[in-house]
A tleap script that builds the chain and sets N, CA, C and O, in Angstrom:
source leaprc.protein.ff14SB
mol = sequence {
  NMET THR VAL LEU TYR ILE LEU GLY LEU LEU
  PHE ILE ALA LEU VAL VAL LEU VAL PRO LEU
  ILE GLU HIE SER ASN PHE ARG MET ASP ALA
  LYS GLN MET GLY LYS PHE GLY ARG TRP ILE
  LEU PRO LEU LEU VAL ILE SER ILE VAL ILE
  GLN ILE ILE MET TYR TYR SER CARG
}
set mol.1.N position { 1.241 -1.154 0.268 }
set mol.1.CA position { 0.113 0.155 -0.408 }
set mol.1.C position { 1.029 0.790 0.013 }
set mol.1.O position { 1.336 1.386 -1.019 }
set mol.2.N position { 1.961 1.248 1.017 }
set mol.2.CA position { 2.587 2.079 0.782 }
set mol.2.C position { 3.401 2.224 -0.673 }
set mol.2.O position { 2.905 3.264 -1.108 }
set mol.3.N position { 3.900 1.990 -1.190 }
set mol.3.CA position { 4.197 1.929 -2.589 }
set mol.3.C position { 2.814 2.779 -4.217 }
set mol.3.O position { 3.074 3.285 -5.309 }
set mol.4.N position { 1.969 2.604 -3.757 }
set mol.4.CA position { 0.927 3.245 -4.153 }
set mol.4.C position { 1.231 4.793 -4.022 }
set mol.4.O position { 1.513 5.672 -4.837 }
set mol.5.N position { 0.991 4.741 -2.143 }
set mol.5.CA position { 1.214 6.981 -1.837 }
set mol.5.C position { 2.318 6.747 -2.590 }
set mol.5.O position { 2.107 7.436 -3.588 }
set mol.6.N position { 3.551 6.109 -2.766 }
set mol.6.CA position { 4.346 7.064 -3.930 }
set mol.6.C position { 4.745 6.762 -4.612 }
set mol.6.O position { 5.954 6.611 -4.792 }
set mol.7.N position { 3.602 6.475 -5.502 }
set mol.7.CA position { 3.260 6.632 -6.454 }
set mol.7.C position { 2.918 7.283 -7.139 }
set mol.7.O position { 3.088 7.578 -8.322 }
set mol.8.N position { 2.137 7.667 -5.991 }
set mol.8.CA position { 0.800 8.561 -6.370 }
set mol.8.C position { 1.078 10.311 -6.160 }
set mol.8.O position { 0.568 11.362 -6.551 }
set mol.9.N position { 2.350 9.817 -5.186 }
set mol.9.CA position { 3.118 10.778 -4.781 }
set mol.9.C position { 4.000 11.373 -6.259 }
set mol.9.O position { 4.171 12.471 -6.788 }
set mol.10.N position { 4.214 10.641 -6.402 }
set mol.10.CA position { 5.674 11.093 -7.674 }
set mol.10.C position { 4.758 11.682 -8.535 }
set mol.10.O position { 5.004 12.848 -8.843 }
set mol.11.N position { 3.343 10.951 -9.198 }
set mol.11.CA position { 2.992 11.031 -10.063 }
set mol.11.C position { 2.515 12.506 -10.270 }
set mol.11.O position { 2.594 13.105 -11.342 }
set mol.12.N position { 1.728 13.298 -8.455 }
set mol.12.CA position { 1.322 14.113 -8.799 }
set mol.12.C position { 1.807 15.263 -9.115 }
set mol.12.O position { 1.283 16.201 -9.716 }
set mol.13.N position { 3.418 15.071 -8.428 }
set mol.13.CA position { 4.897 16.318 -8.673 }
set mol.13.C position { 4.947 16.364 -9.953 }
set mol.13.O position { 4.571 17.235 -10.738 }
set mol.14.N position { 5.708 14.814 -10.199 }
set mol.14.CA position { 5.092 15.040 -12.533 }
set mol.14.C position { 4.048 15.984 -12.675 }
set mol.14.O position { 4.326 17.097 -13.120 }
set mol.15.N position { 2.567 15.621 -12.274 }
set mol.15.CA position { 1.537 16.677 -13.020 }
set mol.15.C position { 2.384 18.058 -12.542 }
set mol.15.O position { 2.038 19.078 -13.138 }
set mol.16.N position { 3.142 18.167 -11.828 }
set mol.16.CA position { 2.630 19.847 -11.449 }
set mol.16.C position { 3.314 20.581 -11.830 }
set mol.16.O position { 3.042 21.651 -12.373 }
set mol.17.N position { 4.996 19.821 -11.460 }
set mol.17.CA position { 6.387 20.646 -11.628 }
set mol.17.C position { 6.455 20.821 -13.484 }
set mol.17.O position { 6.678 21.823 -14.163 }
set mol.18.N position { 6.218 19.667 -13.813 }
set mol.18.CA position { 5.790 19.546 -15.578 }
set mol.18.C position { 6.083 21.397 -16.257 }
set mol.18.O position { 6.934 22.143 -16.742 }
set mol.19.N position { 4.846 21.321 -15.876 }
set mol.19.CA position { 4.512 22.378 -16.530 }
set mol.19.C position { 5.071 23.592 -16.262 }
set mol.19.O position { 5.318 24.416 -17.143 }
set mol.20.N position { 5.370 23.821 -14.642 }
set mol.20.CA position { 5.271 24.739 -14.115 }
set mol.20.C position { 6.990 25.359 -14.861 }
set mol.20.O position { 7.371 26.362 -15.463 }
set mol.21.N position { 7.721 23.838 -14.280 }
set mol.21.CA position { 9.393 24.043 -15.808 }
set mol.21.C position { 9.127 24.674 -17.057 }
set mol.21.O position { 9.269 25.843 -17.417 }
set mol.22.N position { 8.752 23.753 -17.588 }
set mol.22.CA position { 8.230 23.848 -19.253 }
set mol.22.C position { 7.790 25.591 -19.086 }
set mol.22.O position { 8.389 26.286 -19.907 }
set mol.23.N position { 6.898 26.322 -18.205 }
set mol.23.CA position { 6.637 27.785 -18.534 }
set mol.23.C position { 7.888 28.491 -17.729 }
set mol.23.O position { 7.939 29.698 -17.969 }
set mol.24.N position { 8.810 28.065 -16.916 }
set mol.24.CA position { 9.801 29.539 -16.350 }
set mol.24.C position { 10.887 29.799 -17.932 }
set mol.24.O position { 10.963 29.666 -19.153 }
set mol.25.N position { 11.327 30.105 -17.103 }
set mol.25.CA position { 12.121 30.478 -18.494 }
set mol.25.C position { 14.185 30.256 -17.835 }
set mol.25.O position { 15.226 30.881 -18.040 }
set mol.26.N position { 13.923 29.432 -17.297 }
set mol.26.CA position { 15.034 29.355 -16.981 }
set mol.26.C position { 15.964 28.403 -17.778 }
set mol.26.O position { 15.767 27.200 -17.603 }
set mol.27.N position { 16.745 28.699 -18.453 }
set mol.27.CA position { 17.783 28.673 -19.384 }
set mol.27.C position { 18.874 27.851 -18.334 }
set mol.27.O position { 18.794 27.711 -17.113 }
set mol.28.N position { 20.123 27.272 -19.477 }
set mol.28.CA position { 21.388 26.956 -19.284 }
set mol.28.C position { 21.662 26.986 -19.875 }
set mol.28.O position { 21.053 26.420 -20.783 }
set mol.29.N position { 23.399 27.922 -20.301 }
set mol.29.CA position { 24.501 27.431 -21.562 }
set mol.29.C position { 25.555 25.919 -20.726 }
set mol.29.O position { 25.577 25.480 -19.576 }
set mol.30.N position { 26.103 25.631 -21.673 }
set mol.30.CA position { 27.493 25.206 -21.780 }
set mol.30.C position { 28.119 25.093 -20.723 }
set mol.30.O position { 28.376 24.142 -19.984 }
set mol.31.N position { 28.360 26.242 -20.716 }
set mol.31.CA position { 28.954 26.595 -19.522 }
set mol.31.C position { 28.629 26.232 -18.137 }
set mol.31.O position { 29.378 25.477 -17.516 }
set mol.32.N position { 27.641 26.682 -17.648 }
set mol.32.CA position { 26.632 26.720 -16.459 }
set mol.32.C position { 26.296 24.390 -15.945 }
set mol.32.O position { 26.101 23.716 -14.934 }
set mol.33.N position { 26.441 24.163 -17.461 }
set mol.33.CA position { 26.406 22.583 -16.973 }
set mol.33.C position { 26.945 22.310 -17.422 }
set mol.33.O position { 26.546 21.593 -18.340 }
set mol.34.N position { 28.499 22.564 -17.303 }
set mol.34.CA position { 29.710 21.958 -17.344 }
set mol.34.C position { 30.155 22.017 -15.313 }
set mol.34.O position { 30.750 21.411 -14.421 }
set mol.35.N position { 29.653 22.746 -15.489 }
set mol.35.CA position { 29.729 23.424 -13.653 }
set mol.35.C position { 28.849 21.759 -12.950 }
set mol.35.O position { 29.544 20.795 -12.627 }
set mol.36.N position { 27.413 21.734 -12.840 }
set mol.36.CA position { 27.745 21.129 -12.563 }
set mol.36.C position { 27.643 19.275 -13.544 }
set mol.36.O position { 27.567 18.175 -12.997 }
set mol.37.N position { 27.664 19.440 -14.363 }
set mol.37.CA position { 28.114 17.411 -14.665 }
set mol.37.C position { 29.938 17.547 -14.054 }
set mol.37.O position { 30.665 16.704 -14.579 }
set mol.38.N position { 30.513 18.325 -13.231 }
set mol.38.CA position { 31.534 17.784 -12.284 }
set mol.38.C position { 31.732 17.820 -10.661 }
set mol.38.O position { 32.520 18.076 -9.751 }
set mol.39.N position { 29.924 17.201 -11.115 }
set mol.39.CA position { 29.943 17.390 -9.516 }
set mol.39.C position { 29.418 16.400 -9.591 }
set mol.39.O position { 29.840 15.713 -8.661 }
set mol.40.N position { 28.594 15.775 -10.253 }
set mol.40.CA position { 27.960 14.471 -9.857 }
set mol.40.C position { 28.522 13.257 -10.303 }
set mol.40.O position { 28.371 12.064 -10.037 }
set mol.41.N position { 28.946 13.669 -10.769 }
set mol.41.CA position { 30.358 11.573 -10.870 }
set mol.41.C position { 30.213 12.113 -9.085 }
set mol.41.O position { 29.698 11.276 -8.345 }
set mol.42.N position { 30.689 13.566 -8.389 }
set mol.42.CA position { 32.104 12.730 -7.359 }
set mol.42.C position { 30.713 13.140 -5.598 }
set mol.42.O position { 31.031 13.422 -4.442 }
set mol.43.N position { 29.144 12.957 -6.285 }
set mol.43.CA position { 28.419 12.465 -5.444 }
set mol.43.C position { 27.922 11.458 -5.304 }
set mol.43.O position { 27.849 10.703 -4.334 }
set mol.44.N position { 27.440 11.394 -6.594 }
set mol.44.CA position { 27.139 9.426 -6.233 }
set mol.44.C position { 28.270 8.862 -5.699 }
set mol.44.O position { 28.056 7.799 -5.116 }
set mol.45.N position { 29.167 9.163 -5.712 }
set mol.45.CA position { 30.121 8.385 -5.510 }
set mol.45.C position { 30.231 8.006 -3.559 }
set mol.45.O position { 30.163 7.068 -2.764 }
set mol.46.N position { 30.476 9.749 -3.630 }
set mol.46.CA position { 30.047 9.518 -1.669 }
set mol.46.C position { 29.001 9.663 -1.149 }
set mol.46.O position { 28.905 9.832 0.066 }
set mol.47.N position { 27.678 9.617 -2.201 }
set mol.47.CA position { 26.309 8.651 -1.698 }
set mol.47.C position { 26.532 7.204 -1.879 }
set mol.47.O position { 26.004 6.445 -1.066 }
set mol.48.N position { 27.417 6.609 -3.070 }
set mol.48.CA position { 27.227 4.897 -2.768 }
set mol.48.C position { 28.125 4.389 -0.809 }
set mol.48.O position { 28.061 3.843 0.292 }
set mol.49.N position { 28.616 4.937 -1.502 }
set mol.49.CA position { 30.233 4.475 -0.032 }
set mol.49.C position { 28.690 5.374 1.295 }
set mol.49.O position { 28.063 4.484 1.870 }
set mol.50.N position { 28.432 6.150 1.498 }
set mol.50.CA position { 27.298 6.088 2.576 }
set mol.50.C position { 26.486 5.201 2.816 }
set mol.50.O position { 26.213 4.729 3.920 }
set mol.51.N position { 25.791 4.758 1.172 }
set mol.51.CA position { 25.338 3.549 1.370 }
set mol.51.C position { 25.919 2.709 1.963 }
set mol.51.O position { 25.173 2.150 2.766 }
set mol.52.N position { 26.526 2.481 1.961 }
set mol.52.CA position { 28.014 0.899 1.447 }
set mol.52.C position { 28.211 1.299 2.984 }
set mol.52.O position { 28.306 0.165 3.452 }
set mol.53.N position { 28.306 1.950 3.811 }
set mol.53.CA position { 28.849 2.512 5.471 }
set mol.53.C position { 27.470 2.123 6.216 }
set mol.53.O position { 27.484 1.494 7.273 }
set mol.54.N position { 26.322 2.528 5.612 }
set mol.54.CA position { 24.863 2.612 5.908 }
set mol.54.C position { 24.388 1.351 5.990 }
set mol.54.O position { 23.460 1.573 6.768 }
set mol.55.N position { 24.322 0.025 5.737 }
set mol.55.CA position { 24.593 -1.430 5.078 }
set mol.55.C position { 24.798 -2.102 5.879 }
set mol.55.O position { 24.159 -3.046 6.343 }
set mol.56.N position { 26.726 -1.204 6.379 }
set mol.56.CA position { 27.238 -2.912 6.929 }
set mol.56.C position { 27.551 -1.945 8.937 }
set mol.56.O position { 28.187 -2.150 9.971 }
set mol.57.N position { 26.596 -0.945 8.357 }
set mol.57.CA position { 26.706 -0.570 10.478 }
set mol.57.C position { 25.759 -0.837 11.020 }
set mol.57.O position { 25.469 -0.240 12.057 }
set mol.58.N position { 24.644 -2.206 10.308 }
set mol.58.CA position { 23.868 -2.618 11.155 }
set mol.58.C position { 23.835 -3.765 12.010 }
set mol.58.O position { 22.896 -3.927 12.790 }
savepdb mol mol.pdb
quit
C-alpha cells in the first residue's frame, strides 16, 4: 500500500512540476551545465559510499 502512496505522490509531483518548468524561462548554457556535470560523479560516489557504510553498520 505504501508503494501506491509513493507512486501517487510522484505522479502528482510530475503533473505539477513539468508544466511549471516548461513555462519558466530557466535556461542553462553549456558552461553552467559543465559546472554541474563536474559535481555529479563525485556526489554519486559519496552517496554510494555512505549507503555501503549504512548497510554494513547495522
